[in-house]
C-alpha positions in Angstrom: 21.2 48.9 113.0 21.9 47.9 116.4 22.0 51.0 118.6 21.7 52.0 122.2 20.7 55.5 123.6 23.0 56.7 126.0 21.0 59.9 126.9 18.6 60.4 129.6 15.0 61.2 128.7 14.2 64.7 130.2 10.9 65.8 131.7 9.9 69.4 131.9 9.6 70.6 135.6 11.3 67.5 137.0 14.9 68.1 136.1 17.6 69.7 138.3 18.2 72.5 135.9 15.7 74.6 134.0 13.4 72.8 131.5 10.1 74.2 130.4 7.8 74.2 127.4 5.4 76.8 126.4 2.8 75.8 123.8 0.9 78.3 121.5 -1.4 78.2 118.7 0.5 79.2 115.7 -1.3 82.6 115.1 -0.3 83.5 118.7 3.4 83.9 117.9 3.0 84.5 114.0 -0.3 86.1 113.0 0.8 86.1 109.5 0.4 82.3 109.3 -3.2 80.9 108.6 -5.0 78.0 110.7 -8.4 77.1 110.3 -9.9 76.8 113.7 -10.3 73.1 114.0 -6.9 72.3 113.0 -4.2 71.4 115.4 -1.3 73.7 114.4 0.9 74.7 117.3 4.3 76.1 118.0 6.4 75.9 121.2 9.1 77.8 123.0 11.7 75.8 124.8 13.3 77.3 128.0 16.2 75.4 129.3 19.5 75.9 131.3 22.4 74.4 128.8 23.5 72.0 131.6 20.2 70.2 131.8 20.2 66.3 131.3 22.8 64.6 129.5 24.8 67.4 128.2 28.2 68.4 126.7 30.5 71.1 128.2 33.2 73.0 125.9 36.3 74.6 126.9 34.5 78.1 127.0 32.7 76.8 130.1 35.8 77.3 132.2 38.1 79.3 129.9 37.4 82.7 128.5 39.4 82.2 125.5 38.3 78.5 125.1 36.5 77.0 122.1 32.7 77.2 122.3 30.5 74.3 121.0 30.3 75.3 117.6 34.2 75.5 117.3 34.5 72.0 118.4 35.3 69.7 115.4 32.3 67.2 114.9 34.9 64.7 114.0 36.0 64.7 117.7 32.4 63.7 118.7 31.7 61.0 116.2 33.7 57.7 115.9 35.4 54.9 118.0 34.6 55.0 121.7 36.0 53.0 124.6 34.1 52.5 127.9 36.1 51.6 131.1 34.3 50.2 133.9 34.8 51.5 137.5 31.5 50.5 138.9 33.2 48.6 141.6 34.5 51.9 143.1 32.2 53.6 145.7 31.2 57.4 145.8 33.7 59.7 146.9 36.5 57.2 146.2 39.3 58.2 143.7 40.1 56.4 140.5 43.8 56.6 140.4 46.3 57.0 137.5 47.5 53.3 137.9 43.9 52.0 138.0 43.0 53.9 134.9 46.0 52.7 133.3 45.5 49.1 134.0 41.8 49.3 132.7 42.9 51.0 129.5 45.7 48.7 128.9 43.9 46.5 126.1 42.8 49.6 124.2 44.6 52.3 122.1 42.9 55.4 123.3 44.3 57.8 120.5 41.6 59.7 118.9 38.9 57.9 120.9 36.0 59.0 122.8 36.3 57.8 126.2 33.5 56.7 128.6 33.8 56.1 132.3 31.2 53.7 133.6 30.5 54.5 137.2 26.9 53.4 137.5 25.7 56.4 138.9 22.9 57.0 136.3 20.5 54.9 138.1 20.3 57.8 140.8 19.9 60.5 138.1 16.7 62.0 139.6 17.6 61.1 143.3 18.2 64.4 145.2 20.2 62.8 147.8 22.3 60.4 146.0 22.4 62.1 142.4 25.5 64.0 143.0 27.5 61.2 144.8 30.2 59.7 142.5 33.7 58.3 142.4 36.1 60.4 140.5 39.4 60.3 138.5 42.5 61.8 140.1 44.1 64.9 138.5 47.0 62.8 137.3 44.7 60.2 135.7 42.9 62.7 133.7 46.4 64.2 132.8 47.2 60.7 131.6 44.1 60.4 129.5 44.9 63.7 127.8 48.4 62.4 126.9 46.9 59.3 125.4 44.9 61.5 122.9 41.4 61.2 123.8 39.2 63.3 121.6 36.2 63.6 124.2 35.4 62.3 127.6 31.9 61.3 128.9 30.7 59.9 132.3 27.4 58.5 133.7 27.6 60.9 136.7 26.9 64.6 137.5 30.7 65.3 137.1 34.2 64.2 137.4 35.5 66.3 140.3 35.5 66.1 144.1 32.1 67.5 145.1 32.0 70.8 146.7 35.3 72.3 145.7 35.6 75.9 144.5 37.6 75.0 141.6 37.5 72.1 138.8 41.1 71.0 138.0 39.9 68.0 135.9 37.7 70.2 133.8 40.6 72.6 133.4 43.0 69.9 132.3 40.7 68.6 129.6 39.7 72.2 128.5 43.3 73.3 128.0 43.6 70.7 125.3 40.2 71.5 123.8 38.6 68.2 125.0 34.9 68.5 125.5 33.3 66.7 128.5 29.9 65.0 128.6 28.1 64.4 132.0 25.1 62.3 132.9 25.3 59.6 130.3 23.2 56.6 130.9 22.6 52.9 129.9 26.6 52.1 129.8 25.6 48.8 131.4 23.7 47.8 128.3 26.8 47.8 126.0 27.8 44.3 125.0 31.6 45.5 124.4 33.7 48.1 125.8 34.4 49.2 122.2 31.7 50.8 120.0 30.9 53.6 117.7 29.2 56.6 119.0 27.6 60.1 117.7 27.4 63.0 120.3 25.4 65.8 118.6 24.9 69.3 120.2 23.2 72.0 118.6 25.4 74.0 116.4 25.0 77.5 117.9 27.8 79.9 118.0 28.9 81.1 121.5 27.2 78.1 123.3 29.3 76.8 126.2 27.3 73.8 126.9 24.3 72.0 125.5 22.1 69.0 126.0 22.9 66.1 123.6 21.4 62.8 122.3 24.0 60.3 122.3 23.8 57.1 120.1 26.1 54.1 120.6 26.3 52.0 117.4 27.0 48.4 118.4 27.7 47.2 114.7 30.4 49.8 114.3 33.6 48.7 112.9 36.2 49.9 115.5 39.2 51.6 114.0 
């Protein structure tokens, strides 16, 4: 099967958000378990912020009454995807509704997982450039919602004008229970703008966001 990993590898202690691993011999945490002294038998604790690395955000992130990740239908995170290329735009430049409509013209977006390729993933660990990005206008995101996308993903740290005290594009998506994935990578390796994809967060009740592993299936029959 021909696949591409669309998620960043995360390194404890090197991420913007908390990611730390504690390692214990098994008996340190569970004395009832037996271990011969010469055997390697460990257990780890993972401490993280749910927005670390490539992550998915649910409506509950911005809406008190919104669905948390355990309530998002898994069918909306697995299936046909479309990737639109806006790498020709520069950071802090808006992607207008008209530009988005033109780029999406060859595709039927109904029920699709939509990726915006901005080319910002190469600055993932850059403290100065990592948060710079081009962004879709509010009416552009409203148009995508009207087309019936099931999920939106972007290879940048967000889809808003950086520094605002509100997030209208998030709000528009979440009002229709459309989740958002940030910090995707490797979109430049996709040989076609249409492919299959699986986005799998942990199934934890009450979770507003979660790191994800995203796999693109290039041999997928687009429906």
